[in-house]
Structure formats: structure tokens, C-alpha cells
C-alpha positions in Angstrom: -152.1 -42.1 -118.1 -155.6 -41.6 -117.3 -156.5 -41.5 -113.9 -159.8 -44.2 -113.1 -162.5 -41.8 -110.9 -165.7 -42.9 -109.3 -168.9 -40.8 -108.2 -168.0 -36.7 -107.9 -164.7 -37.3 -109.3 -163.5 -39.3 -106.3 -161.8 -42.5 -106.7 -163.6 -45.9 -107.2 -164.3 -47.3 -103.5 -160.9 -48.6 -101.9 -158.9 -47.4 -104.4 -155.8 -45.5 -104.3 -154.1 -43.6 -107.2 -153.2 -45.8 -110.5 -155.6 -48.5 -109.3 -157.4 -49.7 -112.7 -160.2 -51.5 -111.9 -163.8 -50.2 -111.4 -167.3 -51.8 -111.4 -170.3 -50.2 -113.4 -172.9 -48.6 -111.8 -175.2 -50.9 -109.2 -172.4 -53.3 -108.6 -169.7 -53.8 -106.0 -166.3 -54.7 -106.3 -165.0 -57.8 -104.8 -161.8 -59.5 -104.6 -162.4 -63.4 -104.1 -159.3 -66.1 -103.2 -160.0 -69.4 -104.7 -157.8 -72.0 -104.2 -157.6 -76.1 -104.4 -155.5 -78.9 -103.5 -157.5 -82.4 -104.2 -158.0 -83.6 -107.8 -157.7 -82.3 -111.2 -157.0 -78.4 -109.3 -156.4 -76.5 -112.3 -159.6 -77.8 -113.4 -161.7 -77.2 -110.3 -160.1 -73.2 -111.0 -161.3 -72.6 -114.2 -164.8 -74.5 -113.0 -165.0 -72.0 -110.2 -164.3 -68.8 -112.9 -166.9 -69.7 -115.2 -169.2 -70.0 -112.1 -168.4 -66.3 -110.9 -168.6 -65.2 -114.4 -172.0 -66.3 -114.0 -172.6 -64.1 -111.1 -171.3 -60.6 -112.4 -168.6 -59.7 -114.2 -165.1 -61.0 -113.8 -162.4 -58.1 -114.7 -159.2 -59.3 -113.5 -157.6 -62.6 -112.5 -154.1 -63.3 -110.9 -151.6 -65.9 -112.0 -152.2 -69.3 -110.8 -149.9 -70.2 -107.8 -148.7 -73.2 -106.1 -148.8 -72.6 -102.6 -147.9 -74.7 -99.0 -151.3 -75.8 -97.3 -150.7 -73.5 -94.1 -151.9 -75.2 -91.2 -152.5 -78.5 -92.7 -149.6 -80.7 -92.2 -149.7 -83.8 -94.6 -151.9 -82.2 -97.4 -151.3 -81.5 -100.6 -150.1 -78.4 -102.1 -152.6 -75.8 -103.0 -153.5 -73.9 -106.2 -154.5 -70.3 -105.7 -155.5 -67.2 -107.2 -157.4 -64.2 -106.6 -160.2 -62.7 -109.3 -161.6 -59.9 -109.5 -166.0 -59.6 -109.7 -168.1 -56.8 -110.3 -171.6 -57.9 -109.4 -175.0 -56.5 -108.0 -175.2 -59.3 -105.3 -175.1 -58.5 -101.5 -172.1 -59.9 -100.2 -174.3 -62.5 -97.9 -176.0 -63.1 -101.1 -172.5 -63.6 -102.6 -171.3 -65.6 -100.2 -174.2 -67.7 -100.2 -174.1 -68.5 -104.1 -170.2 -69.7 -103.1 -171.3 -71.9 -100.4 -173.9 -73.6 -102.6 -171.4 -74.0 -105.4 -168.7 -75.3 -103.6 -171.1 -78.0 -101.7 -172.0 -78.5 -105.4 -168.6 -79.1 -106.2 -168.1 -81.8 -103.3 -166.9 -79.7 -100.5 -168.2 -80.8 -97.3 -169.1 -77.5 -95.5 -169.6 -78.7 -91.9 -166.4 -78.2 -90.5 -164.6 -77.6 -93.3 -161.7 -75.2 -91.9 -158.5 -76.6 -92.4 -159.3 -79.4 -94.7 -158.6 -80.6 -98.2 -161.1 -79.3 -100.9 -162.0 -79.4 -104.5 -162.6 -75.5 -104.2 -162.8 -73.2 -102.3 -163.7 -69.5 -102.7 -163.5 -66.7 -99.8 -164.6 -63.2 -100.0 -161.7 -60.7 -99.6 -162.8 -57.3 -99.7 -165.9 -56.0 -100.6 -165.0 -52.6 -101.7 -164.3 -50.4 -98.6 -166.6 -52.4 -97.0 -166.2 -53.5 -93.5 -168.8 -55.8 -91.4 -169.1 -58.9 -89.1 -171.7 -61.0 -89.3 -171.8 -64.6 -87.8 -171.8 -65.7 -91.7 -168.8 -63.5 -93.0 -166.3 -60.8 -91.8 -165.4 -58.1 -94.2 -162.1 -57.7 -94.7 -161.5 -61.8 -94.7 -160.1 -61.6 -90.8 -156.9 -63.6 -91.9 -156.0 -61.6 -95.1 -153.2 -59.6 -94.0 -151.5 -63.0 -92.4 -151.8 -65.0 -95.9 -149.0 -64.9 -98.2 -151.3 -67.4 -100.5 -153.5 -64.9 -100.8 -151.7 -61.2 -100.6 -149.1 -62.5 -103.5 -151.9 -62.9 -105.8 -153.6 -60.1 -104.6 -150.6 -58.0 -104.9 -150.1 -59.0 -108.4 -153.3 -57.2 -109.4 -154.0 -54.8 -107.3 -150.7 -53.6 -105.5 -152.1 -50.1 -104.2 -155.3 -51.3 -103.5 -156.3 -50.2 -99.7 -156.7 -52.4 -96.9 -159.9 -50.9 -95.2 -159.4 -51.7 -91.6 -155.4 -51.8 -91.7 -155.4 -48.9 -94.0 -152.2 -49.5 -95.9 -152.1 -50.9 -99.4 -151.4 -54.9 -100.6 -147.9 -53.8 -101.5 -147.3 -52.8 -97.3 -149.1 -55.8 -96.4 -146.9 -58.0 -98.4 -143.7 -56.6 -97.3 -144.7 -56.9 -93.8 -145.2 -60.6 -94.0 -143.4 -62.4 -91.7 -142.9 -65.6 -94.4 -142.9 -69.3 -93.9 -144.8 -70.6 -96.7 -143.7 -71.4 -100.3 -145.1 -69.9 -103.2 -144.5 -70.6 -106.8 -146.1 -68.6 -109.5 -147.4 -71.3 -112.6 -148.3 -69.1 -114.8 
């Protein structure tokens, strides 16, 4: 099996051996969580993937999972997935593009936390970058607590190293407490 190496023979940013996703020169690799619980959920995810492909290169995507709405009693189930995007955009620029897209799809961005949504695109990880601004925290601050994100992330990158926790996605998933219903659809 060939080993993927980055600059100077080192593994690409954020990876342990056997991880096989690598951005091109000048691009940063992002892991994005996508979710929808209103309307034609699958169509919303498909359109979001097409939008993201226009921002760079979609390198990998997980299966789609139907998940229980965490912290949203009475809400419809979500469809969730994770995708990798290689793009030259900086994190705050990518965030702005995603928020503009979400608003254009009908998501009310003001006070939208824990509300039903047509589409939600979260930046989960940006390579091994760690940052905290009023607009964006990387890695996503609740990544290690959410099965609806960790299960699809595990599917495509089980050996990816969390830059703060310093453990793999597989380990994060193994220590998850549970309580969510997560069903793979395809």
C-alpha cells in the first residue's frame, strides 16, 4: 500500500498513517458537516454538495444518515453527512460563502441555533488549524460530542487526528456516550 506524504516527506496536515485524502498545493482541506430536516432533505444535501463543488474540489463524501434531532424536541429527523473540500479559501471566507448559501436556501441565520433548517453547513475541521474568532471556532467546538457528525466522519476518515483532543476520529467515536439514533441510508 502506498503511503500519502506531504511536503518534505511528512504526512499531510492533520493526518496519521493510512489516511488517503490530500489537497493540492495552495489548498486547505476542510471537513464539512451537512444537515437538513425540512422539505426534500436529500435534494437539499445534493444542492449543497453542488454548491461546495463550485468552491473547490470535493474529494470525498460519506453516506447519508438519518439522525435524531439533538437538543430539538419535536423536530423532524435530520439527514446528515460529511464531505471533504479542498479549496484555496481561508476559513472565514469559506464560512461566509456557506452562510450566504444557507440564507439563499431559506435558512434564517439570526437566532438559528437549535432550529429546524433547510440546510446547515458546518466547518468541522480545517486541516490541523486551531482558531477562535467571534465568527468561527476550529475545530468545531461540539465535534467530539456529536454522533451525527462523528459517525459519517469516521466513515471517510477514521484515522484523522483531532488537533486539540490529539486523538483519532475513531477514538472520539468510541468514547461517545450515545443517546442519538443514527441510521445509514446509503
